[in-house]
C-alpha positions as CSV (number, residue, x, y, z in Angstrom):
1,M,19.6,4.0,16.7
2,N,19.2,4.2,13.0
3,T,19.8,8.2,12.3
4,R,19.0,7.6,8.5
5,N,15.3,6.9,9.1
6,P,13.7,9.4,10.8
7,Y,10.2,8.0,10.6
8,T,10.7,5.6,13.8
9,D,6.7,5.4,14.3
10,L,6.4,2.8,11.7
11,N,7.0,0.2,14.6
12,G,8.6,-2.2,11.8
13,K,6.1,-2.1,9.1
14,L,7.5,-2.4,5.6
15,N,4.9,-0.4,3.9
16,V,2.9,2.9,4.7
17,T,-0.1,2.0,2.0
18,G,-1.2,-1.3,3.3
19,E,-4.0,-0.2,5.4
20,N,-5.4,2.4,2.5
21,I,-5.0,-0.5,-0.2
22,K,-7.3,-3.0,2.2
23,Y,-9.7,0.1,2.7
24,Y,-10.2,0.8,-1.0
25,R,-10.3,-2.9,-2.0
26,I,-13.1,-3.6,0.6
27,K,-15.0,-0.3,-0.8
28,K,-14.7,-1.3,-4.3
29,G,-16.0,-5.0,-3.2
30,L,-13.2,-6.8,-4.1
31,S,-11.8,-10.0,-2.4
32,A,-7.8,-10.3,-2.3
33,Q,-8.2,-13.0,-4.8
34,Q,-10.3,-10.7,-7.0
35,L,-7.7,-7.8,-6.7
36,S,-5.0,-10.3,-7.4
37,D,-6.3,-11.4,-10.4
38,K,-6.5,-7.6,-12.0
39,L,-2.9,-7.4,-11.0
40,I,-1.7,-10.6,-12.7
41,M,-3.7,-9.4,-15.6
42,M,-1.7,-6.3,-15.8
43,G,1.6,-8.2,-15.5
44,L,2.3,-7.9,-11.9
45,D,2.6,-11.5,-10.3
46,I,1.1,-10.7,-6.9
47,H,-0.9,-13.2,-5.6
48,R,-3.5,-13.4,-2.7
49,Q,-1.2,-14.3,0.2
50,A,1.1,-11.5,-1.1
51,I,-2.2,-9.1,-0.9
52,F,-2.7,-9.9,2.6
53,A,1.2,-9.4,3.6
54,I,0.9,-6.1,1.9
55,E,-2.3,-5.1,3.8
56,S,-0.9,-6.0,7.0
57,A,2.6,-4.1,6.6
58,K,4.6,-7.5,6.2
59,R,5.6,-7.0,2.6
60,T,7.0,-4.0,0.7
61,V,5.3,-2.2,-2.1
62,V,7.7,-1.0,-5.0
63,D,6.5,2.1,-7.2
64,Y,5.1,0.3,-10.1
65,E,3.0,-1.9,-7.7
66,L,1.5,1.1,-6.1
67,G,0.6,2.5,-9.3
68,A,-1.0,-0.8,-10.5
69,F,-2.9,-0.9,-6.8
70,A,-4.2,3.0,-7.5
71,E,-5.2,2.3,-11.2
72,I,-6.9,-1.0,-9.8
73,L,-8.8,0.4,-6.7
74,G,-9.8,3.9,-9.0
75,V,-7.7,6.3,-6.5
76,S,-4.4,8.3,-7.0
77,T,-1.1,7.2,-5.3
78,D,-1.5,10.0,-3.2
79,T,-4.7,8.8,-1.8
80,L,-3.0,5.3,-0.8
81,L,0.1,7.4,0.5
82,N,-2.3,9.8,2.5
83,K,-1.7,9.1,5.9
84,F,2.1,8.9,5.7
85,L,2.1,12.4,3.7
86,N,0.1,13.8,6.2
87,H,2.5,12.6,8.6
88,I,5.3,14.3,7.1
89,K,3.7,17.2,6.8
90,S,3.1,17.6,10.4
91,E,7.0,16.6,11.0
92,N,7.9,19.2,8.9
93,K,5.8,22.2,10.5
């Protein structure tokens, strides 16, 4: 058992923000291709297939990518991390 990662309920997910990125992408009316285009314009080489991998938690998201997603989607990084932050808070009670 991995004792260094107490968040065993991640069930093999490689990120905790993908669901929220997808939700806010759709809410903003962007296709995965449009989001990819905006990221590329910001200098981040994240293509449409990578967007799908992120949204299905099959690809990690690094901090500067998370910041770019938040900026494009018009939300804070905390909003994208919301479910995980709530999980941490409930675990620490």
